[in-house]
C-alpha positions in Angstrom: 36.5 23.8 34.7 38.4 22.8 31.6 42.0 21.7 31.3 42.5 24.3 28.6 43.7 27.5 30.0 41.8 30.8 29.6 44.0 33.1 27.6 43.8 36.9 28.3 45.5 39.5 26.2 45.7 43.1 27.5 46.1 45.8 24.8 47.3 48.3 27.4 45.5 51.0 25.4 45.8 53.8 27.9 49.0 53.6 29.8 50.9 52.7 26.7 53.8 51.1 28.6 54.1 48.0 26.5 56.0 48.4 23.3 53.6 48.7 20.4 55.5 46.2 18.2 55.3 43.5 20.9 51.6 44.1 21.6 50.8 44.0 17.9 52.9 40.9 17.2 51.5 38.9 20.1 47.9 39.8 19.1 48.6 38.8 15.5 50.2 35.5 16.5 47.3 34.7 18.9 44.8 35.5 16.1 46.6 33.3 13.6 47.0 30.4 16.1 43.3 29.4 16.1 43.4 29.3 19.9 40.5 30.9 21.8 41.5 34.0 23.7 40.0 37.1 25.2 41.3 40.5 24.4 40.7 43.5 26.7 41.5 47.1 26.0 43.2 47.8 29.3 43.3 45.9 32.6 44.2 49.0 34.5 41.0 50.7 33.4 39.0 47.6 34.2 40.4 47.5 37.7 39.8 51.2 38.2 36.1 50.6 37.4 36.0 47.4 39.3 34.7 45.6 36.2 32.9 42.4 37.2 34.5 40.6 34.2 37.7 40.5 36.3 36.0 38.3 38.9 34.8 36.0 36.1 38.3 35.7 34.7 39.9 35.1 38.1 37.4 32.3 38.7 37.9 30.7 35.3 40.5 28.1 36.4 43.7 28.0 34.6 44.5 31.5 33.4 47.3 32.9 31.3 47.6 36.6 30.9 49.7 38.6 28.5 50.0 42.1 30.0 52.6 43.8 32.2 54.6 43.1 35.3 53.1 40.1 37.2 53.1 42.0 40.5 51.1 44.9 38.9 48.6 42.5 37.2 48.0 40.7 40.5 47.5 44.1 42.2 45.0 45.2 39.6 42.9 42.1 40.1 43.1 42.4 43.9 42.1 46.1 43.7 39.0 45.0 41.7 38.1 42.5 44.4 39.1 39.6 42.2 42.4 38.1 43.4 44.1 35.8 41.0 44.8 32.2 41.8 48.4 31.5 42.7 48.9 29.4 39.6 47.9 32.1 37.2 50.6 32.6 34.6 51.3 36.3 33.9 53.6 37.1 30.9 55.3 40.4 30.9 55.1 42.1 27.4 57.1 45.0 28.7 60.3 42.9 29.0 59.8 39.8 26.9 59.8 39.3 23.1 56.6 38.6 21.3 57.6 35.0 20.2 58.4 34.1 23.8 55.1 35.5 25.1 53.1 33.7 22.4 54.9 30.4 22.9 54.2 30.5 26.6 50.6 31.5 26.1 49.9 28.7 23.6 51.4 25.8 25.5 48.5 23.3 25.9 46.1 26.0 24.8 45.3 24.6 21.4 41.7 24.3 20.4 40.2 21.8 18.0 40.0 23.1 14.4 36.7 24.6 13.5 35.1 22.9 10.5 32.8 24.9 8.3 
């Protein structure tokens, strides 16, 4: 396991409960940061289908998730048989500003620059 946290961004494509501006800005800032992150269309859908990728993510070690309410995100992973570790950071894009979310995601998550 690496000391670098795994960053997970949920697009919340189906429930559409996260403000569009916040989602778009967080995604743009993550993309521009150069940090490695994984983007999923919708954690709710993944949990409903018991997507095996959730187990892989839960076992990844340090995990930071930009999604919805922490209790809901933990419940989704639990529902899929992939309970999150206690130290998983879950950032709520429903209530926080994009800059706050991105800043918290990227703390210690920098990756070395890619050279062509």
